[in-house]
N, C-alpha and C positions, 0 to 999 in steps of 0.2 A: 570419405573425406575429400573426394575430388570435387563435390558440388559446393563446397563451402569451406569455411575455416573457423577457428576458435580464437577468441580474444579473452585475456585475463585482466582483471582490474583489482589492484590491491585496495582493500577497504579498511585502511588503517584507522579511519575515523569511527569504526564500529567497535563497541566493547562487548563484554560478556559477563553475565552474572551466573554464578554456580548456585543452584538451589538443591541441596543434597540432604537426604535423610528419609526415614521411613514414611514421614508425613508430607513429603515434598509436593506431590500432586494434589493431595487434599488441601494443603495450605494454599497453593496457588488458585485452587478452585474457588476459594472465598475471596480472592483478590482481583482476578482478571475477568474480563467480560466474555471470554470464550469458554467452552466446556472442556476441561482437562481430561474428561473421560474419553475424548476422541483422540488424545495424544497417544502415540505408540512408537515402537522402534521403526515403523515404516511411515509414520506421518507426523509432521511438525504442525504447529498451530501459530496463528497470529492472534494476539490478544492485547486488549488495552488495559492499562492500569489507570484507574480514575479516582478522583476525589469524591467526597460525599455529594457534591453538586453535579456529578456526572461529567465533569470536565476531564479531558485526557491528560494524565500526568506523563505517560510514556507509552509507546507502542512497542511491544516485545514479540520477537520471533522465538517461540519455545521449541527446543530440540531435546529429545530424550536420548541421553547417552547410555543409560541403563535404568532399570526400574529403581526409582528413588534417587536418581541422579539426573538432574535437568540443567540445561544451559539456556539462558535467555539473552538474545542478541538485541542490542539497542545502541543508539549513539553513545560513543565513549564519554562525551561531556556530561551525560546524565547518569552514567553507571553508578558512581559513588553515592549520589543523592538517592537514587531509586533503591539501592541496596540498603541504605540506612532507613528509608521509609518502610520497606518491607520488613526489615528486622524488628521494627516497633510492634508488629502484629504477630510475631512468632509465639509469644507467651509460652505455653507449655507444649507446643507442637514439637515433634521430633524432627526438626529441620534447621539447617543453617544456611544463611544467605551471605555470599561473599562476592566481592568484585574481583574477577579473575581476568580482567581485560588484558593485562600484560602477559598472560599465560596462553592466549589463543591467537592464532593467525587466521584471519578471515579473508578469503579471496573470492571475487566474483568471476564467473565464467559465462561468456556469451557465445552462442552458436550462430554464426553468421551464415545464413543459407542452409542451415541444418535443422531438421525438425526435432532430432533427438540423438542421443548417444546411447549405445546398447548398455554400457556399464553404469549409466546414471539414471535416476528416476525420471519418468517421462511426464507425470502429471503434477501440476502446481500443488505444492504442499507436501508432496511425498519426499521421504528421505531414505538414504541407504548408507550403510556402514561399509567403508573400504579401508580395511586395516584400522589404524588409529584415527582416521579421518571420517567425517560425516559429510555427505553430499545432500543438499536440500534443493529441490526444484522450486524456484520462485517466480517462474514465468514461462509462457509458451509462445509469445510473439515478439521477438524471437525467443527461442528456448534459453533459459538462464538458470544458473545454479550458484549456490553458495558452497564453497569448500571450507570446512571448519576443521582446523588441525591444531593440536598442541604445539606450542612454539618449540619445545625441545625435540619434537619429531621432525621438524622442518630444518633444523640447524645442520643436519647431515645431508640434506637433499632438498630439492625444490618441491614445495607443496603442490605445484601444478602437475606433478607426476605421481599420483597415488600408487601405493604398492600394488604391483601386478597390473598396472594400467599405464600405457605410454601414449594415450590419445592426445594428451596435452603437451607432449614433449616439444612440438613445433608450433605451439600457440603464440600469438602475438600480444604483447602488452598494450593496454589501452588506458587512456586517461580516466580519472575518477568521474569526470563530467559525463562520459558515455553512459555509465551505470545510472547516474542521476537523471539523465534525460530519458532513459528507458523507464525509470520509475514514474516520471512525469507523464510520459505518453500512456502508460498503463493506468494512470490515475491512482497510484499507490502513495498514500500520505506518509509522512514521517513527522515525529515530534522532537523538537530541539529545546534547548534551554530557553530560547526566546519565545517559544510558543507553548511551553508546558503549562497546563491548566488554563489554557485560553479557550478551548473549544469543547462543546459537548460532543460525545462520540459520533453522532450522526452528522454533525457538521463536517467531520473529516471523512465521511462515507465509510466508516468502519462497518456499518451494516451491509454495505455493498461488497467490500473486499473479504467478507467472511470472518471478521474479527469479533463478532458478537453472537452469542447463543441466547436466544430469547426463551428457550425452554429449560434453562439450567436453574440451579438454586441461587441463593442470595450472594451478592458480591458488592463491594463498595461502589456506590453510584448507580446501582441497578434501578432504583425507583425512578430517578429522573430519566434514565435512558429508556426504560420500558414505557414510561408515560409518553415520551416523544415518539416512540415507535407506534403505539396503539392509537394515539390521538392524532398523529400526523401533523404535528405543529412545528416542524423544523423549517424555518424560513430561510436559513442560510446553508449553503452546501459548498463542498469542494468543487471547483471548476478550473479548467485549464485555459491559460491565455498565452499569447506571445506578443511582446511589445512591437510597435511599429518603427521604433527608432532605438539606437543604442542606449542602454540604461542598465544600471547595476542594481539588482534587487537581491535581497537575502531573506531567509525566514524571519518573520516578525515585523518586516516592513509593512507599512500601511499606505494606502493610497485611495484615490477616489476616481471612479469611472466617469465618463463624460455625462452620463445621465444622473449622476449624483449618488449612485450606489457605492458604498465604501467596501474595500476589500482588505484582507490581511494575508500576507504571503506565508505559505506553508512550506513549499519547496521551490527552488529556483536554480536555473543553470544558465550561464552566459554562453551564447552561441559564438561561432567564429567571427561573425560580422558585428558583434557587439550587442545585438539584440538579446532579449531575455525571454526564455520560455519558463513559465512558472505555474504552479498550482496555488490557488488562493481561495479562501473562504469568503464568499460574497452572497448578498441576497439573490435569490432566484428571480428571473424575470417575472413581472407581475401578470403578464398576459396569460390567460388560460383558454384552453379549447375543450370542447365537449369530447368525451371519449367513452368507449365501451370497454368493460373489463374483458370482453371477448375479442377485442381488436387484435388481429394477427400482427406479428412483427413485420416491419418493412424497412426501407432505406433510411427512414427518419432515425432509426436507432443509432446509426453511425454518426449522427450529428447532435447527440445529446451529451452535454458536458457533465451532468450530474445524474447518473442513473438512480432511479427511484426518488429523485429529488422533487419532482413536480407534484403539486397537490391535485388530486382528482377532482373532476367536476362533481356537483351534487348527485347526478345520476350514477356516476361511477362509484362515488363514495358509499352509496347504499349497497353496492355489490361487494364491498370489501368487508372481510371479517377477520377475527384474530387468527383463524386457521389458514386463510389464503393470502394474507397481506404480503407475505414474503415469497409467494410462489412465482416461478418463472413467467407464467402466463399473465399474472397480475403485474409483475414488473414490466412486461412488454407493453401492457396497457398504459402504465404510468410513463414509460418512455415516450409513447406516441403523443402524450399530452403536451410535450414541450413543443412550442412553435418553431417552425423552420427558421423564421426570422427572430433572432434573439434580441430584438429591440436595439438599444444602444449600449455598447460596452466600451467604445473608444479603443479597442485593441483587437488584434487577431484573436479569433476564437477557434479552438480545435477540439474535436471529440476525443474521448479516451479510446485507446486501441482495443480495450477489452471491456465488454459490458455483459451482464447476464442476458443470454439469449441473443446477443447481437450477431449479425452476420459477419463472417470473416472475409477479409480481402484475399483474393487469389494471388498467386505469385510467390516467388522465393522470399524467405524471411531474411531481411538484411538489417544492419544497424541503421538508425535514423540518420539522415543527412542534415547538416546544419545549413544547407543552402535554401534560400527562399523557394517555395513552391513544391518542396518535396513531400509535404505532409498532407496535401489535399485539404487545405484550410479554406475557410470562408473569410473573406475580408470585409470588414465593416469600416466604411470610409468616414469615420469621425475621429477627431483628434484624440490622442492618448495623453492624459494629463495626470501628474502626481501633485499633491498639495505642496 
């Protein structure tokens, strides 16, 4: 604890759905894009719920409380609608879907300057039970966890001090914007009411963040998502930007970059100086460079805003097959196809903090600063304009 400290963030805007019954996992297997066979008491899953056109209705973090008893975390504003949507497909399955957002307290924990905590899971996606609470690791740069606890169990004490564990007793509270900025830096998308059913799964980079299993059985929207994956026809991808002047953006807002490319905001946070850092779906730069599928990773990986989003050259496309298109080496080759100069965007452009196979920056892990120049950004000296 001497080398760093912890911060806690109340995530009151997150809700929870309870999916309970003997057929709970089998039911969700036919609804979500990820493979519920990988879900366990030690591992959570991120999965997308899609409509028949492959557009993402909601992004769910699935946590197993017990066999046949699952919890799905999502923005509270979508909880009731998603519960009703899922309930339509229950039919004869032995499962019940309920909105229990009022019954659960969800807290984010950020380790500033700490790589891990002994009592918490260390790898992204892993979960651990601590008494009545569930701890889920959701990031490693910096290390982050979700603490999920029944509301009744927190009324007698602070959720930040799980039973038998006092490592958070002296943690510092942080604003919700800190957690949102960390999501943006990591390239983690979210779906809200304003963006529900707006984007095909790959536009949100769900294939990059591990929310799609291409080797599982059928689910709603699978045909469109699989076609986009194997034919490589995704022309718009999630990218990260920072405005050059104070501006207020929110999910669902649309704008136009200086080169004419349109974007739609997925997630946004207002910085202390009034500028906005945001994730938006926009067309990829049109410039292409030749690459080889065997090209080793290099520094260019850190400057890629949309991992796996570049289209390979004809020569590289010939080397891609259904069996290797998602492999790390192939991903590295696709990374390198993005030009260092991203043409014109009219905004600051920043890489994601994490990418498959990307090199890690050395040094202590700390919370992102809101001061200019702290993110090692590239500046593009063109005006930033909204319509």
